[in-house]
C-alpha positions, 0 to 999 in steps of 0.5 A: 180734542174737546172733552166728551161733555164739551163736544156734545154740548157744542155740536150742531144737530144738522140732520134734516127731515129728509132722513137721508143719513147713512150711519156707520155704527160701531168701531172706527179704528186704524189698520196699521199696514206696513207700519202706516195707519190707514183709516178703517173699521167696517161700518166707517168704511161703508159710510165713506163709500156709500157717501161717495156713491149717494152724495149726488142724490142728497145722502150723507154719511154719518159715523156714529163712533167713539174716538180717543184724545190723540193724534189718530183721532184728529187724523180720523176727523180730518179724513172723514171731513175731507170726504164730506161726512158729518162728524157731529155725532162722534164721541170723544174719550179722554181715557182710552186711545183711538182703536187700532188693528195690526194687519199682517199680510198672508198668502191667503189674505190678511190677519188682523191683530185687534188692540183691546180696551180702546175708546170704542169699547166704551161707546155710550148711549146718549141723546145725540145717538137717540136723535141720530137713530130716529133720523137715519135712512140706513144704519150698518153695524157688525159684531166687532163693535159689540165685543164689550158690554158698553158697545153691545148695549149702545149698538143694540139700543141704536139698532132697535130705535132705528126702526124706520131705517134700512138696517144692515148687519155686516157680520164681519166675524173677527177672532173671538169677538162675537157670540151667538146672542150677538149674531141672533140679535143682529139677524132679528133686528136687521133687514139685510144680512151680509156675510161670506163663506167663512161666516155662514156656518157660525151664523147658522149655528147661532140661529140653530139652523143646520147648514144646507147642501149649498150656501144659497140654500143655507141663506134661504133657511136663514131668511125663513127663520128670521125677519131678514129681507135680503142676504148678501153672500160675498165670495171675494174675487168670485163676486157677490150673490144677493138672495131673497126668499124667491130670487137668487141674483148673481153678477159676473166678477169684475177685475181692475188692474191692481195698483202697487201695494194693493190690498183687499181691505175694505172691498166688502164694505164697498160692496155693501155700499153698492148694495145699499145704493141700489136699494135706495135708488130702487135699481133692479137686483141685477144692476145692484149686484153689478154695482156691488161687484164693481165697487168691491173690485175697485177697492180691492185693486187699491191700497187702503180701505177707502180710496176715492172712487172715480167718476165712472163708478159713480154713474149708476145704471138701471 
């Protein structure tokens, strides 16, 4: 693995003026499931799935992440490139390992044990990230990648620079790795907020909003108090609701026959990919939510966060 300085020097800037780049910003880590390393990190999962859906329309996924100098970093690059993602903007760290999270299966889902002081905790702002931020069509970021001062500063500078992009704040609260300031910044510098029922109250509290009588009304209060245009409220197997100031759009839940060792990791990220695909292609909200539900349910029926999507799921209908 090249050093960071060598890597940055030798990288080719391959972005085109069409600004059809879909950036997964923040943490890349490997979920260790049943002792097997599975590529993950919510922003990266999103970039992979959005790339699969939108590549036929000229878009390309771009991970903006930091890796170590180890075998997991090499595995990550191989897998990202196998999907066709542009890895020119990956940083390398000679001192800190590639991130990992131990995933414990439990009766009500999964519990994540996230290793600290890894490479993405030392994510650095540089000229290449500045270039990428100003050329992106979409950027997806969350709270976990901001748990360190380095990561928080870099991610927030990127998001603030990407004013022309659709900015997705996927709250994705993990353990104690967030605070009210991180949540407030994300809600005030994004176009779209994605959260689930467990995350709704912490977000309201961070924004100084009293939760309303229903999740939908709470989401509408968040919209009223922030520059956000959309909120995507996910409910697992019950499906997704997309909320604007004057529209609440739900879609029927979708089920696929689960494969052996199926897990729900990455299902929400695939849902986000469906939402952004629908918005970029200007589909009706009803069609957008149906696509999001299909993608999320398919990923939940497979092991790992980023299965290859079948052709029938990539046919978008208005």
